[in-house]
Structures are given as structure tokens and as C-alpha cells.
N, C-alpha and C positions, 0 to 999 in steps of 0.2 A: 519537309523542306527546312523547318526550324531546327529539327534534330541534326540535319547535315551541316547547317551553319554553325551550330554549337560544337559539333565534332571538329570542324575546320578551325574554329576559334581556339579550342583546347589544344589542337595540334600545333598551331602557330605560336601559342603562348609557351608550350613546352619546348618547341624548337628554339624560340628566342632565348630560353634559359640555357640551352646546350651549345648552340652555334655562337661563335664570337660576335661581339657587337660590330655592326657594320658589315657583316658577311653578306656578300652579294652572290648571285648566280646559284642559289640553292636548287637542287634537283631532287624531287621526291618521286618514288615509284612504289606502287603496291603490287606485291606478288600474291596472286590469289591462292586458294586452297590447292594443294594440301599445305602450303607454306604459311599463308595468311600473315605475311610480313609487310611492314612499311619501313622503307629505308630512305634516308636522306643523305645526299652527298654535297660537298662544297670543297673549295680549295682553301686550305688554312694559310695562316701568316707565314709558315715555313715553306709554302709551295707544294705541300703534300695534299693529295686528294684524301679527304676525311669522310668518315661515315658514322652515322648513328642509326639505330634500328630498334624496332619493337615487334613482337609477334603476338598474334591472337589477342590483340587489344591489351597486352600486358604493359609492364613498365618499360621505359626507355633504358637501353643499355648505354654504358659509357662510350663516348665517341672515341674513334681511333683512326690512325693513319692507314689508308689502304695502299698507298704508294710511298716510296722513299721521298724525303724532302727534295724540293727543287724541280719536280716534274711538271709543275704548273705555275701560273702567275697568281700570286695571292689575290683572293677575292674575285677572280675572273669567273665567268659562267661555266657551268657544267650541265650536261643533260644525261638523263637515264631513260632507258626503255626496257620494258619487259616483253619478251617474245613468247607468247603462249604456245605457238607452234613448235618452237625449239626448246621451250622450258629454260630460257636463258635470259640473264640480266646483263645489260651492257651500259657502262658509264663512259662518256666521252668528254674530252676537253682539248683545248688548244694550248700548247706550251709556248714559251717565249720565242722559240725559233720559227713558229708558224705551223708545224705539222699537227694533225689531229692524233690524239692518243686515246687508247681504250683499255679498260679493265673489264673483265667479264666473269660471270659465274655460270656454271652449267648445272642444272638440277639443284640449285642452292648450295653448291659445294665450292 
């Protein structure tokens, strides 16, 4: 239990250094083996969905925009889900007009 708490604390500390100050609505998802990836999504100040990731407990990679700017409301919530059955990751958010948007990867591609 203590080990899990320490891992969570390290994760949150690393994420605080990467995500912008005041970022809200972060969504993290773990993709199990064979990928063993941890990915975190949020909507940046420019309205783009952003992502940062690490695999096999390695270093964090640089964050990048997953979508063009303006597809989301800055700092609004996002959610991500990993479907083991379909080997698919989906990230969803609501834009300024109200519809739900989604980006997805299939077999980590």
C-alpha cells in the first residue's frame, strides 16, 4: 500500500511539472502489456487536447498537441478509457458548442 502511494505521489509530482499551472480535468489511463504505457490528457490554453506519456516506467516524454488548437475549452475536463477487449484507447471531451468529441488509437497506433 505504501509503495502504491509513493508511486502516485511521484506521478502527481511529475505531472505537475509538465501540465500547465491550474490545469484541470486531467485524464490518465494505463495501457497494460504489451504496451505498458501511462498517458495523461488535458486541454491546453490554446484549446488543443494535449498528451504526455511514459512507457515501461521510463522517463516522461515531452507533451504535445493531439488535436489542432480550438477544439476544446481550455482547462475543461477530459476523460480517457482503455478498452482491453478492443485494444483501443479513447479520449473524450466537450467543445464550446456542446458536442462530445473523441480521439482514439487502435493497437497503440
